[in-house]
C-alpha positions as a Markdown table, in Angstrom:
| # | Residue | x | y | z |
|---|---|---|---|---|
| 1 | Met | 0.0 | 0.0 | 0.0 |
| 2 | Ile | 1.4 | 3.4 | -0.9 |
| 3 | Ser | -1.2 | 5.2 | 1.2 |
| 4 | Lys | 0.1 | 8.8 | 1.6 |
| 5 | Phe | 1.5 | 9.2 | -1.9 |
| 6 | Ala | -1.6 | 7.7 | -3.6 |
| 7 | Lys | -3.8 | 9.9 | -1.4 |
| 8 | Ile | -2.0 | 13.1 | -2.4 |
| 9 | Ile | -2.0 | 12.0 | -6.1 |
| 10 | Phe | -5.8 | 11.4 | -6.0 |
| 11 | Val | -6.6 | 14.6 | -4.3 |
| 12 | Leu | -4.5 | 16.6 | -6.8 |
| 13 | Thr | -6.0 | 14.7 | -9.7 |
| 14 | Ser | -9.5 | 15.3 | -8.4 |
| 15 | Leu | -8.7 | 19.0 | -8.6 |
| 16 | Ala | -6.9 | 18.8 | -12.0 |
| 17 | Pro | -10.1 | 19.9 | -13.9 |
| 18 | Val | -10.1 | 23.0 | -11.7 |
| 19 | Leu | -6.7 | 23.9 | -13.3 |
| 20 | Ile | -8.3 | 23.7 | -16.7 |
| 21 | Ser | -11.3 | 25.8 | -15.6 |
| 22 | Leu | -9.0 | 28.3 | -14.0 |
| 23 | Ser | -7.0 | 28.5 | -17.2 |
| 24 | Leu | -10.1 | 29.2 | -19.2 |
| 25 | Ser | -11.4 | 31.8 | -16.8 |
| 26 | Leu | -8.1 | 33.7 | -16.5 |
| 27 | Thr | -8.5 | 35.6 | -19.8 |
| 28 | Asp | -6.4 | 38.5 | -18.5 |
| 29 | Ser | -3.4 | 36.3 | -17.7 |
| 30 | Ser | -0.5 | 35.4 | -19.9 |
| 31 | Thr | -0.7 | 32.6 | -22.3 |
| 32 | Glu | 2.2 | 30.9 | -20.5 |
| 33 | Ile | 0.3 | 30.7 | -17.3 |
| 34 | Arg | -2.8 | 29.4 | -19.0 |
| 35 | Ile | -0.9 | 26.7 | -20.9 |
| 36 | Ser | 1.1 | 25.8 | -17.7 |
| 37 | Leu | -2.2 | 25.2 | -15.8 |
| 38 | Ile | -3.4 | 22.9 | -18.6 |
| 39 | Leu | -0.1 | 21.0 | -18.8 |
| 40 | Leu | -0.1 | 20.5 | -15.0 |
| 41 | Ala | -3.7 | 19.1 | -15.2 |
| 42 | Leu | -2.5 | 16.6 | -17.9 |
| 43 | Ile | 0.5 | 15.6 | -15.9 |
| 44 | Leu | -1.6 | 15.0 | -12.8 |
| 45 | Phe | -4.1 | 12.9 | -14.9 |
| 46 | Leu | -1.2 | 10.8 | -16.3 |
| 47 | Leu | 0.3 | 10.4 | -12.8 |
| 48 | Ala | -3.0 | 9.1 | -11.5 |
| 49 | Lys | -3.4 | 6.7 | -14.5 |
| 50 | Val | 0.1 | 5.3 | -13.9 |
| 51 | Thr | -0.4 | 5.0 | -10.2 |
| 52 | Leu | -3.6 | 3.0 | -10.6 |
| 53 | Glu | -2.1 | 0.8 | -13.3 |
| 54 | Glu | 1.0 | 0.1 | -11.1 |
| 55 | Ile | -1.0 | -0.8 | -8.1 |
| 56 | Ala | -3.4 | -3.0 | -10.1 |
| 57 | Lys | -0.4 | -4.9 | -11.6 |
| 58 | Asn | 2.1 | -5.0 | -8.7 |
| 59 | Gly | 0.1 | -4.3 | -5.5 |
| 60 | Glu | -0.1 | -7.0 | -2.9 |
| 61 | Ile | -3.0 | -9.3 | -3.6 |
| 62 | Glu | -5.5 | -9.8 | -0.8 |
| 63 | Pro | -8.5 | -12.0 | -0.9 |
| 64 | Ile | -11.8 | -10.3 | -0.1 |
| 65 | Lys | -15.3 | -11.5 | 0.6 |
| 66 | Ile | -17.8 | -8.7 | -0.1 |
| 67 | Ile | -21.2 | -8.9 | 1.5 |
| 68 | Ser | -22.8 | -5.7 | 0.2 |
| 69 | Leu | -22.1 | -3.3 | -2.6 |
| 70 | Lys | -23.6 | -0.1 | -4.0 |
| 71 | Thr | -22.4 | 2.1 | -6.8 |
| 72 | Ala | -20.6 | 5.3 | -5.8 |
| 73 | Asp | -20.0 | 6.8 | -9.3 |
| 74 | His | -22.6 | 9.5 | -8.7 |
| 75 | Glu | -20.5 | 11.0 | -6.0 |
| 76 | Val | -18.4 | 12.6 | -8.7 |
| 77 | Leu | -21.2 | 15.2 | -9.2 |
| 78 | Ala | -20.1 | 16.9 | -5.9 |
| 79 | Tyr | -16.9 | 18.0 | -7.7 |
| 80 | Leu | -18.8 | 19.9 | -10.3 |
| 81 | Val | -19.3 | 22.9 | -8.0 |
| 82 | Thr | -15.5 | 23.0 | -7.4 |
| 83 | Tyr | -14.9 | 22.9 | -11.1 |
| 84 | Leu | -17.2 | 25.8 | -11.8 |
| 85 | Val | -15.9 | 28.2 | -9.1 |
| 86 | Pro | -13.4 | 29.9 | -11.4 |
| 87 | Phe | -16.3 | 30.9 | -13.7 |
| 88 | Leu | -18.5 | 32.3 | -10.9 |
| 89 | Ala | -16.4 | 35.4 | -10.2 |
| 90 | Ser | -13.3 | 37.1 | -11.4 |
| 91 | Ile | -10.6 | 35.9 | -9.1 |
| 92 | Ser | -6.9 | 36.5 | -9.1 |
| 93 | Val | -4.4 | 33.7 | -9.4 |
| 94 | Gln | -3.4 | 34.3 | -5.7 |
| 95 | Asn | -6.9 | 34.0 | -4.5 |
| 96 | Ala | -7.5 | 30.9 | -6.6 |
| 97 | Ile | -4.4 | 29.3 | -5.0 |
| 98 | Ile | -5.7 | 30.1 | -1.5 |
| 99 | Ile | -9.2 | 28.7 | -2.4 |
| 100 | Tyr | -7.9 | 25.5 | -3.9 |
| 101 | Thr | -5.4 | 25.0 | -1.1 |
| 102 | Ile | -8.3 | 25.0 | 1.3 |
| 103 | Ile | -10.3 | 22.7 | -1.0 |
| 104 | Phe | -7.3 | 20.4 | -1.2 |
| 105 | Ile | -6.9 | 20.2 | 2.6 |
| 106 | Ser | -10.6 | 19.6 | 3.0 |
| 107 | Ile | -10.7 | 16.8 | 0.4 |
| 108 | Tyr | -7.5 | 15.2 | 1.8 |
| 109 | Asn | -8.8 | 15.2 | 5.4 |
| 110 | Ser | -12.4 | 14.1 | 4.6 |
| 111 | Asn | -11.1 | 11.1 | 2.6 |
| 112 | Ala | -13.3 | 12.2 | -0.3 |
| 113 | Tyr | -10.4 | 12.0 | -2.8 |
| 114 | His | -11.4 | 8.8 | -4.4 |
| 115 | Phe | -14.5 | 10.3 | -6.1 |
| 116 | Asn | -12.5 | 11.5 | -9.1 |
| 117 | Pro | -14.0 | 12.3 | -12.5 |
| 118 | Leu | -10.7 | 11.9 | -14.3 |
| 119 | Ile | -10.4 | 8.3 | -13.0 |
| 120 | Gly | -13.9 | 7.8 | -14.5 |
| 121 | Leu | -12.5 | 8.9 | -17.8 |
| 122 | Leu | -10.2 | 5.9 | -17.6 |
| 123 | Lys | -13.4 | 3.7 | -17.5 |
| 124 | Tyr | -13.1 | 2.9 | -13.8 |
| 125 | His | -16.1 | 2.7 | -11.6 |
| 126 | Phe | -16.5 | 3.4 | -7.9 |
| 127 | Tyr | -18.4 | 1.1 | -5.5 |
| 128 | Gln | -18.9 | 1.3 | -1.8 |
| 129 | Ile | -18.4 | -2.2 | -0.5 |
| 130 | Glu | -18.7 | -3.9 | 2.9 |
| 131 | Thr | -16.7 | -7.0 | 3.8 |
| 132 | Glu | -17.7 | -9.9 | 5.9 |
| 133 | Ser | -15.7 | -8.3 | 8.8 |
| 134 | Asn | -18.0 | -5.3 | 8.6 |
| 135 | Val | -15.3 | -3.0 | 7.2 |
| 136 | Ser | -16.4 | -0.5 | 4.4 |
| 137 | Tyr | -14.1 | 0.4 | 1.5 |
| 138 | Ile | -14.4 | 2.2 | -1.8 |
| 139 | Leu | -13.6 | -0.2 | -4.6 |
| 140 | Ile | -12.2 | 1.0 | -7.9 |
| 141 | Thr | -12.7 | -1.4 | -10.8 |
| 142 | Lys | -13.3 | -1.4 | -14.5 |
| 143 | Lys | -16.1 | -3.9 | -14.1 |
| 144 | Glu | -19.7 | -3.1 | -13.9 |
| 145 | Ile | -20.5 | -5.3 | -10.9 |
| 146 | Arg | -23.8 | -7.1 | -10.8 |
| 147 | Asn | -22.9 | -9.7 | -8.2 |
| 148 | Val | -20.6 | -9.3 | -5.1 |
| 149 | Gln | -18.9 | -12.6 | -6.0 |
| 150 | Met | -17.4 | -10.9 | -9.2 |
| 151 | Ile | -14.6 | -9.5 | -6.9 |
| 152 | Lys | -12.4 | -12.0 | -5.3 |
| 153 | His | -9.0 | -10.1 | -4.9 |
| 154 | Ile | -8.1 | -6.5 | -4.2 |
| 155 | Ser | -5.0 | -4.4 | -3.4 |
| 156 | His | -5.1 | -1.5 | -1.0 |
| 157 | Ile | -4.4 | 1.9 | -2.4 |
| 158 | Thr | -5.0 | 3.7 | 0.9 |
| 159 | Asp | -6.6 | 2.4 | 4.2 |
| 160 | Tyr | -10.1 | 2.5 | 2.8 |
| 161 | Leu | -9.6 | 2.7 | -0.9 |
| 162 | Val | -9.0 | -0.6 | -2.8 |
| 163 | Ile | -8.6 | -1.6 | -6.4 |
| 164 | Asp | -9.9 | -4.8 | -8.0 |
| 165 | Lys | -6.9 | -7.1 | -8.7 |
| 166 | Asp | -9.0 | -9.3 | -11.1 |
| 167 | Ile | -8.8 | -6.5 | -13.8 |
| 168 | Val | -5.2 | -7.1 | -14.6 |
């Protein structure tokens, strides 16, 4: 498990679309700043992709017995408000940095980092699962799960975020 590193990557990646929104809203800023924000968003997206693929391939395999499951893909909608903030008012780069630092800290501390639209673009789905030992996790998988027995092995990304090992 690469808990802290992965958690930071996923928080940053969940905010990457904000960088694109900010770039589009900063019409008075230099082209270099706007392009830099877009490039940073792309780098974060690729870093999340590589991190997920690496854990899916090389993470420690753990058996799991799931007793309940529900989709959590819809939680991504909560991020839309964050993505639209740059368009709501004319804000300076300095104020944007302060706002998004506060949002970053909030997402990191609330463990809401796994609901990430960019991961959804990679065709991953999010499920809230409960194991036979009554522990709840968020499962990331490329499968559309119809039966809890479809998932037999996982790898931990963070303490309560796991990835389906059967997708490799």
